[in-house]
C-alpha positions in Angstrom: 50.2 75.4 42.3 46.4 75.2 42.2 44.4 78.2 43.3 42.3 77.6 46.4 38.9 79.2 46.4 37.9 80.4 49.9 34.3 79.4 50.5 31.8 79.8 53.3 28.1 79.4 53.8 26.1 82.6 53.2 24.9 83.7 56.6 21.4 84.6 55.2 20.5 81.8 52.7 23.1 79.1 53.5 24.4 78.9 49.9 28.1 78.1 49.4 29.8 81.3 48.3 33.3 82.7 47.9 33.9 85.1 50.8 36.1 87.3 48.5 32.7 88.5 47.2 31.0 91.5 48.8 27.5 90.0 48.6 25.8 86.6 48.0 25.2 85.9 44.4 22.0 84.0 45.3 20.2 86.2 47.8 22.1 89.5 47.3 22.8 90.1 51.0 26.1 91.2 52.3 28.5 88.4 53.3 30.9 90.3 55.6 30.3 92.6 58.5 32.5 95.6 57.8 31.5 97.9 60.7 29.6 97.8 63.9 27.0 100.1 62.5 26.1 97.5 59.9 24.9 95.1 62.6 23.7 97.7 65.1 20.0 96.8 64.6 20.5 93.2 63.4 18.3 90.7 65.2 20.1 88.2 67.4 19.2 85.1 65.4 20.6 86.7 62.2 23.7 87.8 64.1 24.2 84.3 65.4 23.9 82.9 61.8 26.6 85.3 60.6 28.9 84.4 63.5 28.4 80.7 62.8 29.4 81.1 59.2 32.5 83.1 60.1 33.6 80.6 62.7 33.1 77.7 60.3 35.2 79.5 57.6 37.8 80.5 60.2 38.4 76.8 61.0 40.1 76.4 57.6 41.4 80.0 57.2 42.2 81.2 60.8 44.3 84.2 59.7 41.9 85.7 57.2 41.6 89.4 58.1 38.1 89.9 56.7 36.7 86.9 58.5 38.4 87.9 61.8 37.1 91.4 61.6 33.5 90.2 60.8 33.6 87.7 63.7 35.0 90.4 66.0 32.2 92.8 65.2 29.6 90.0 66.0 31.4 89.2 69.2 31.3 92.9 70.2 27.5 93.0 69.6 27.1 89.9 71.7 29.2 91.5 74.4 31.7 88.6 74.2 34.7 91.0 74.6 37.4 88.4 75.1 36.5 86.7 71.8 36.2 90.0 70.1 39.7 91.1 71.3 41.3 87.9 70.1 39.7 88.2 66.7 40.7 91.8 66.3 44.3 91.0 67.4 44.5 88.3 64.6 43.2 90.8 62.0 45.4 93.7 63.0 48.8 92.6 61.6 47.1 92.2 58.2 44.9 95.2 58.3 46.7 98.0 60.2 45.5 100.7 57.8 41.9 100.2 58.7 41.3 102.7 61.5 37.8 101.5 62.2 
């Protein structure tokens, strides 16, 4: 069976990257939001770019825990609590050891 590479657009530079990576190989910025603190002071335009990238990647990988957690953090920052809750609930069965 062929291996499928999971790709998304880098939220910062727009390059196509594998979201299994921690940072973009082109611009060097982080690909995934891993905590609320990491986006605490992020400007809204950048936050919206991150969320758009995550939503696009979730269209093909709706159960990916890292994408759902990253999207949920963005939704929290945007005060879209219903969307954040739904994304966290999708990530929990696959990531119950992550207390944050």
